[in-house]
KEDREN-551668 format. One record per residue: x, y, z of N, C-alpha, C in turn. Coordinates in steps of 0.2 Angstrom, whole numbers, plus 5000, padded with zeros to 4 digits. Atoms other than C-alpha are relative to their C-alpha. Layout:
! residues N
nu; nv; nw; cau; cav; caw; cu; cv; cw
X; Y; Z; X; Y; Z; X; Y; Z
...
This chain:
! residues 225
nu; nv; nw; cau; cav; caw; cu; cv; cw
5005; 5005; 5001; 5235; 5520; 5359; 5003; 4994; 4997
4997; 5006; 5002; 5240; 5502; 5356; 4998; 4999; 4992
5001; 5001; 5007; 5243; 5498; 5337; 5000; 5006; 4996
5000; 4994; 5004; 5243; 5516; 5332; 5006; 5001; 4997
4994; 4999; 5004; 5255; 5521; 5319; 5004; 5006; 5003
4997; 4994; 4997; 5269; 5532; 5326; 5000; 5006; 4995
5001; 4994; 5004; 5268; 5550; 5320; 5007; 5002; 4998
4994; 4997; 5002; 5283; 5555; 5309; 5001; 5007; 5001
4999; 4993; 5000; 5291; 5572; 5311; 4999; 5003; 4993
5002; 4997; 5007; 5284; 5583; 5297; 5002; 5007; 5000
4999; 4993; 5002; 5290; 5600; 5290; 4996; 5002; 4994
5004; 4998; 5006; 5278; 5609; 5278; 5003; 5007; 4998
4996; 4994; 5002; 5287; 5622; 5268; 4996; 5003; 4994
5003; 4996; 5006; 5278; 5635; 5256; 5002; 5007; 5000
4998; 4993; 5001; 5281; 5652; 5249; 4996; 5004; 5005
5004; 4996; 4996; 5266; 5659; 5258; 4998; 4997; 5006
5002; 5003; 4994; 5261; 5657; 5276; 4993; 4996; 5000
5006; 5003; 5000; 5243; 5653; 5272; 5000; 4993; 4997
5000; 5007; 5003; 5248; 5638; 5261; 5003; 4995; 5005
4997; 5004; 4995; 5260; 5631; 5274; 4996; 4999; 5006
5004; 5002; 4995; 5248; 5633; 5288; 4994; 4996; 4998
5005; 5005; 5002; 5234; 5625; 5278; 5001; 4993; 5000
4998; 5007; 5000; 5243; 5609; 5275; 5002; 4998; 5007
4998; 5002; 4994; 5250; 5609; 5292; 4994; 4998; 5005
5006; 5001; 4996; 5233; 5610; 5300; 4997; 4993; 4998
5003; 5006; 5002; 5227; 5595; 5289; 5004; 4994; 5004
4996; 5006; 4997; 5241; 5584; 5296; 5000; 5000; 5007
5001; 5000; 4993; 5240; 5590; 5313; 4994; 4997; 5003
5006; 5003; 4998; 5222; 5585; 5314; 5001; 4992; 5000
4998; 5008; 5001; 5229; 5567; 5309; 5004; 4998; 5006
4996; 5002; 4994; 5239; 5568; 5325; 5008; 5000; 4999
4993; 5000; 5001; 5256; 5572; 5317; 5003; 5006; 5003
4996; 4995; 4997; 5270; 5582; 5324; 5002; 5005; 4994
4999; 4996; 5006; 5270; 5596; 5311; 5003; 5007; 5002
4997; 4993; 5000; 5281; 5612; 5309; 4999; 5003; 4993
5001; 4996; 5006; 5276; 5625; 5296; 5005; 5005; 4999
4995; 4995; 5002; 5289; 5636; 5288; 4998; 5003; 4994
5001; 4996; 5006; 5287; 5650; 5275; 5005; 5006; 5001
4996; 4994; 5000; 5297; 5665; 5270; 5004; 5000; 4994
4995; 4999; 5005; 5311; 5671; 5259; 5004; 4993; 4999
4997; 5007; 5001; 5319; 5656; 5250; 5008; 5000; 5002
4993; 4999; 4999; 5337; 5663; 5253; 5002; 4996; 5007
4999; 5003; 4993; 5336; 5657; 5272; 4996; 4994; 5001
5005; 5005; 4998; 5322; 5645; 5271; 5003; 4993; 4999
4997; 5007; 5002; 5331; 5630; 5263; 5005; 4998; 5006
4995; 5001; 4995; 5345; 5632; 5276; 4996; 4998; 5007
5004; 5001; 4994; 5332; 5632; 5290; 4997; 4993; 5000
5003; 5006; 5001; 5323; 5617; 5284; 5006; 4994; 5000
4994; 5004; 4999; 5340; 5608; 5282; 5002; 4999; 5007
4997; 5001; 4993; 5345; 5611; 5300; 4995; 4996; 5004
5005; 5004; 4996; 5328; 5604; 5306; 5001; 4993; 4998
5000; 5007; 5002; 5330; 5588; 5295; 5007; 4997; 5003
4994; 5003; 4997; 5348; 5586; 5301; 4999; 4998; 5008
5001; 5002; 4993; 5342; 5586; 5319; 4995; 4995; 5001
5005; 5005; 4999; 5328; 5575; 5316; 5000; 4995; 4994
4999; 5004; 5006; 5333; 5561; 5304; 4993; 4996; 4998
5007; 5003; 5002; 5318; 5553; 5294; 4994; 5005; 5000
5006; 4995; 5000; 5308; 5570; 5294; 4997; 4999; 4993
5004; 4999; 5006; 5295; 5571; 5280; 5000; 5007; 4999
5001; 4993; 5002; 5296; 5587; 5271; 4995; 5001; 4994
5005; 4998; 5005; 5281; 5593; 5262; 5001; 5007; 4997
4998; 4994; 5003; 5285; 5606; 5249; 4995; 5002; 4995
5003; 4997; 5005; 5276; 5618; 5238; 5005; 5001; 4995
4995; 4999; 5004; 5286; 5617; 5222; 5001; 5007; 4997
5000; 4994; 5002; 5283; 5635; 5218; 5005; 5005; 5005
4996; 4997; 4995; 5297; 5640; 5230; 5006; 5003; 4996
4994; 4997; 5004; 5310; 5653; 5223; 4999; 5001; 4993
5000; 4999; 5007; 5314; 5655; 5205; 4999; 4993; 4996
5000; 5007; 5003; 5314; 5636; 5201; 4993; 4997; 5000
5007; 5002; 5000; 5296; 5631; 5196; 4999; 4993; 5002
5001; 5007; 4998; 5299; 5612; 5199; 5003; 4998; 5006
4998; 5002; 4993; 5307; 5613; 5216; 5007; 4997; 4999
4993; 5004; 5001; 5324; 5606; 5209; 5005; 5002; 5005
4995; 4997; 4996; 5334; 5617; 5220; 4999; 4997; 5008
5002; 5002; 4994; 5325; 5609; 5235; 5001; 4993; 5001
5001; 5007; 4999; 5322; 5591; 5233; 5007; 4996; 5001
4994; 5004; 5000; 5340; 5584; 5230; 5004; 5001; 5007
4997; 4999; 4993; 5348; 5593; 5245; 4997; 4997; 5006
5003; 5002; 4994; 5335; 5588; 5257; 5000; 4992; 5000
5000; 5007; 5000; 5335; 5570; 5251; 5007; 4997; 5003
4993; 5001; 4998; 5354; 5570; 5254; 5001; 5000; 5007
5000; 5000; 4992; 5351; 5575; 5272; 4996; 4995; 5003
5003; 5006; 4997; 5340; 5560; 5274; 4992; 5002; 5001
5007; 4999; 5000; 5323; 5568; 5272; 4996; 4996; 4995
5005; 5003; 5005; 5308; 5560; 5263; 4996; 5006; 4998
5003; 4994; 5002; 5301; 5573; 5252; 4993; 4999; 4996
5006; 5000; 5003; 5283; 5575; 5247; 4998; 5006; 4997
5002; 4994; 5003; 5278; 5588; 5234; 4993; 5000; 4998
5007; 4999; 5001; 5261; 5595; 5233; 4999; 5006; 4995
5001; 4995; 5005; 5256; 5605; 5218; 4998; 4998; 4993
5002; 5002; 5007; 5251; 5605; 5199; 5006; 5000; 4996
4994; 5001; 5003; 5265; 5599; 5188; 4998; 4997; 4993
5000; 5004; 5006; 5268; 5594; 5170; 5004; 4994; 5000
4996; 5006; 4999; 5276; 5578; 5166; 5007; 5001; 5000
4993; 4999; 5000; 5293; 5585; 5163; 5002; 5002; 5007
4999; 4998; 4993; 5292; 5593; 5180; 5000; 4994; 5005
5000; 5006; 4996; 5287; 5577; 5188; 5006; 4995; 4999
4994; 5004; 5001; 5301; 5568; 5180; 5006; 5002; 5003
4994; 4997; 4996; 5314; 5580; 5187; 4999; 4998; 5007
5001; 5001; 4993; 5306; 5578; 5204; 5002; 4993; 5002
4998; 5007; 4999; 5307; 5559; 5203; 5007; 4999; 5000
4992; 5001; 5001; 5325; 5559; 5197; 5003; 5003; 5006
4997; 4997; 4994; 5329; 5571; 5212; 4999; 4996; 5006
5001; 5004; 4994; 5322; 5558; 5224; 4993; 5002; 5004
5007; 4999; 4997; 5304; 5564; 5228; 4997; 4994; 5001
5003; 5007; 4998; 5295; 5550; 5237; 4992; 5000; 4997
5007; 4999; 5002; 5277; 5557; 5232; 4999; 5006; 4997
5002; 4994; 5004; 5270; 5570; 5220; 4993; 5000; 5000
5008; 5000; 4999; 5252; 5575; 5224; 4997; 5006; 4997
5004; 4994; 5002; 5239; 5586; 5217; 4999; 5005; 5006
5001; 4995; 4995; 5236; 5602; 5226; 4994; 4999; 5004
5007; 5001; 4997; 5218; 5598; 5229; 4999; 4993; 5001
5001; 5007; 4999; 5216; 5581; 5237; 4997; 4999; 5007
5003; 5001; 4994; 5207; 5573; 5251; 5005; 5000; 5006
4995; 5000; 4995; 5216; 5575; 5268; 5003; 4993; 5002
4997; 5007; 4999; 5217; 5556; 5270; 5005; 4998; 4995
4995; 5002; 5005; 5227; 5555; 5254; 5007; 5003; 5002
4994; 4996; 4998; 5240; 5568; 5261; 5003; 4996; 5006
4997; 5003; 4995; 5241; 5559; 5277; 5003; 4993; 4998
4998; 5006; 5002; 5243; 5542; 5269; 5007; 5001; 4996
4994; 4999; 5003; 5257; 5549; 5258; 5006; 5002; 5005
4995; 4999; 4996; 5266; 5556; 5272; 5003; 4994; 5004
4999; 5005; 4996; 5265; 5541; 5283; 5004; 4994; 4996
4996; 5005; 5005; 5271; 5529; 5268; 5007; 5003; 4999
4993; 4997; 5001; 5285; 5541; 5264; 5005; 4999; 5006
4996; 5000; 4994; 5291; 5541; 5282; 5003; 4993; 5001
4997; 5007; 5000; 5293; 5522; 5280; 5004; 4998; 4995
4995; 5001; 5006; 5304; 5524; 5265; 4996; 4998; 4994
5004; 5003; 5006; 5290; 5520; 5252; 5000; 5006; 4995
5001; 4996; 5006; 5288; 5528; 5235; 4993; 4999; 4998
5007; 5000; 5002; 5270; 5533; 5230; 5000; 5000; 4992
5000; 5000; 5008; 5275; 5534; 5211; 5001; 4993; 4998
5000; 5007; 5002; 5271; 5517; 5204; 5006; 4999; 4995
4994; 5002; 5003; 5286; 5508; 5196; 4999; 5002; 4992
5001; 4999; 5007; 5278; 5509; 5178; 5000; 5007; 4998
5000; 4993; 5001; 5275; 5528; 5180; 5007; 5003; 5001
4993; 4998; 4999; 5293; 5530; 5187; 5004; 4999; 4993
4996; 5002; 5006; 5300; 5521; 5171; 4998; 5005; 4995
5002; 4995; 5005; 5290; 5532; 5160; 5003; 5007; 5001
4998; 4993; 4999; 5295; 5548; 5168; 5008; 5000; 4999
4992; 5001; 5001; 5314; 5542; 5168; 5001; 5001; 4993
4998; 5000; 5008; 5313; 5539; 5149; 4998; 5007; 4998
5002; 4993; 5002; 5304; 5556; 5147; 5006; 5005; 5001
4994; 4995; 4998; 5318; 5565; 5156; 5006; 4998; 4996
4994; 5002; 5004; 5332; 5555; 5147; 4999; 5003; 4993
5001; 4998; 5007; 5324; 5560; 5130; 5001; 5008; 5000
4999; 4992; 4999; 5323; 5579; 5136; 5007; 5002; 5000
4993; 4998; 4999; 5341; 5579; 5142; 5004; 4999; 4993
4996; 5002; 5007; 5347; 5571; 5125; 4998; 5006; 4995
5002; 4994; 5005; 5337; 5585; 5115; 5004; 5006; 5003
4997; 4994; 4997; 5344; 5599; 5127; 5008; 4999; 4998
4993; 5000; 5002; 5362; 5592; 5124; 5001; 5001; 4993
5000; 4999; 5008; 5359; 5592; 5105; 5000; 5007; 4999
5000; 4993; 5001; 5354; 5610; 5106; 5006; 5004; 5002
4994; 4997; 4998; 5369; 5615; 5116; 5006; 4999; 4996
4995; 5002; 5005; 5380; 5606; 5104; 5001; 5005; 4994
5000; 4995; 5006; 5375; 5618; 5090; 5004; 5006; 5002
4996; 4994; 4999; 5383; 5632; 5099; 5008; 4999; 5000
4993; 5002; 5001; 5400; 5623; 5098; 5002; 5002; 4993
4998; 4999; 5007; 5399; 5626; 5080; 5002; 5008; 4998
4999; 4993; 5002; 5401; 5645; 5081; 5007; 5002; 5001
4993; 4997; 4999; 5417; 5654; 5078; 5000; 5005; 5005
4999; 4994; 4995; 5424; 5667; 5091; 4996; 5006; 4997
5004; 4994; 5003; 5417; 5681; 5079; 4993; 4999; 5001
5007; 5001; 5000; 5400; 5673; 5078; 4997; 5000; 5007
5001; 5000; 4993; 5400; 5670; 5097; 4999; 5008; 5003
5001; 4993; 4998; 5403; 5689; 5100; 4994; 5003; 4997
5006; 4997; 5003; 5390; 5694; 5088; 4993; 4997; 5003
5006; 5003; 4997; 5377; 5682; 5096; 4999; 5003; 5007
5000; 4997; 4994; 5382; 5689; 5113; 4997; 5007; 5000
5002; 4993; 5001; 5379; 5707; 5107; 4992; 5000; 4999
5007; 5001; 5001; 5362; 5701; 5100; 4996; 4999; 5006
5004; 5002; 4994; 5357; 5694; 5117; 4999; 5007; 5004
5001; 4993; 4996; 5360; 5712; 5124; 4996; 5005; 4997
5004; 4995; 5004; 5349; 5720; 5111; 5004; 5005; 4996
4996; 4995; 5004; 5363; 5728; 5101; 4999; 4999; 4993
5002; 5000; 5007; 5359; 5732; 5083; 5006; 4999; 4996
4994; 5002; 5004; 5370; 5726; 5069; 5005; 5006; 4998
4996; 4994; 5001; 5376; 5744; 5065; 5005; 5001; 5006
4996; 4999; 4994; 5382; 5746; 5083; 5005; 4995; 5001
4995; 5005; 5000; 5390; 5729; 5083; 5006; 5001; 4995
4994; 4999; 5005; 5400; 5734; 5067; 5004; 5005; 5003
4996; 4995; 4997; 5406; 5750; 5076; 5004; 4997; 5005
4996; 5003; 4994; 5411; 5741; 5092; 5006; 4995; 4997
4995; 5005; 5002; 5420; 5727; 5082; 5005; 5003; 4994
4996; 4997; 5005; 5427; 5739; 5069; 5000; 4996; 4994
5001; 5004; 5007; 5420; 5729; 5054; 4994; 5003; 4997
5006; 4997; 5004; 5407; 5733; 5041; 4994; 4997; 5002
5006; 5003; 4998; 5389; 5730; 5044; 4999; 4994; 4995
5000; 5006; 5004; 5390; 5718; 5029; 5003; 4994; 5003
4997; 5006; 4996; 5402; 5707; 5039; 4996; 4998; 5006
5004; 5002; 4995; 5391; 5708; 5054; 4994; 4996; 4998
5006; 5003; 5003; 5376; 5703; 5044; 5001; 4993; 4998
4997; 5007; 5002; 5386; 5688; 5037; 5001; 4996; 5006
4999; 5004; 4994; 5390; 5683; 5054; 4993; 4998; 5003
5006; 5001; 4998; 5372; 5684; 5059; 4997; 4994; 4996
5003; 5005; 5005; 5366; 5673; 5044; 5004; 4993; 5002
4996; 5006; 4998; 5380; 5660; 5049; 4997; 4998; 5007
5002; 5002; 4994; 5374; 5660; 5067; 4993; 4997; 4999
5007; 5003; 5001; 5356; 5657; 5062; 5000; 4993; 4996
5000; 5006; 5004; 5361; 5643; 5050; 5003; 4995; 5005
4997; 5005; 4996; 5372; 5634; 5063; 4996; 4998; 5006
5005; 5001; 4994; 5359; 5636; 5077; 4994; 4997; 4997
5006; 5003; 5003; 5346; 5629; 5064; 4994; 5004; 5002
5006; 4996; 4998; 5334; 5644; 5068; 4999; 5005; 4994
5001; 4996; 5006; 5326; 5656; 5056; 5000; 5008; 5001
5000; 4993; 4999; 5327; 5673; 5065; 5005; 5001; 5006
4995; 4998; 4995; 5338; 5683; 5077; 4996; 4999; 5007
5004; 5001; 4994; 5324; 5682; 5090; 5000; 4992; 5002
5000; 5007; 4999; 5324; 5663; 5089; 5007; 4998; 5003
4993; 5001; 4998; 5343; 5663; 5091; 5001; 5002; 5007
4999; 4997; 4994; 5343; 5674; 5106; 4996; 4995; 5005
5004; 5004; 4995; 5329; 5663; 5114; 5003; 4994; 5001
4997; 5007; 4999; 5338; 5647; 5111; 5006; 5001; 5005
4994; 4999; 4996; 5354; 5654; 5119; 4998; 5001; 5007
5003; 4999; 4993; 5344; 5660; 5134; 4998; 4993; 5003
5003; 5007; 4997; 5335; 5643; 5136; 5005; 4995; 5002
4995; 5005; 4999; 5351; 5633; 5135; 5005; 5003; 5005
4995; 4997; 4995; 5360; 5645; 5147; 5007; 5001; 4996
4994; 4999; 5004; 5373; 5648; 5133; 5004; 5006; 5002
4996; 4995; 4999; 5388; 5659; 5137; 5006; 5000; 4995
4994; 5000; 5004; 5402; 5665; 5125; 5006; 4997; 5003
4994; 5002; 4998; 5418; 5656; 5126; 5006; 5005; 4999
4995; 4995; 5002; 5427; 5670; 5118; 4997; 5007; 5001
5002; 4993; 4999; 5426; 5689; 5121; 5003; 5004; 4994
């Protein structure tokens, strides 16, 4: 049809077939060339990557709830590097949106939206456009920068721990009680409790539960054994 917009190649990826098929149907009705993919994450990203590599400029519409990462961080950056235009459909908090924008997502849409908005987002993304307004992008970038700075500050606290304190914290993360730690390390329970108090003070928390939670949140691993 003269003057009609060319249809970009589109791949819709979701954890469940019903979600992939539903979005694909909306786009297919708009005359787009759509492929729906769903299944185990382990092989799905490789499959999508192969499709994108064969068809440069493909728009990939993803459900961010793929695999273990709730904000799709393991998906967006690799696909963008392959030349895909990534559109994310789902519900997100601001920090998740900030990570998606930083990773290169062209558009972030609500899960419930009019079909015409999804079509518009896909077509504009295919032309290299970004649907996140500049002011919102700046706000999200600043939010992510503040978050990363706070996280770095939290990780820095762990560098204050001595090798003995690291060993005690590692044992606490495994659910080992002070008495058992003392036996394993051949020290007194009083010494172990002193290490625990020092760990709490240096990590700036008030309980062993908070110390363990902080260690897991930051992905801390002991440097010494």
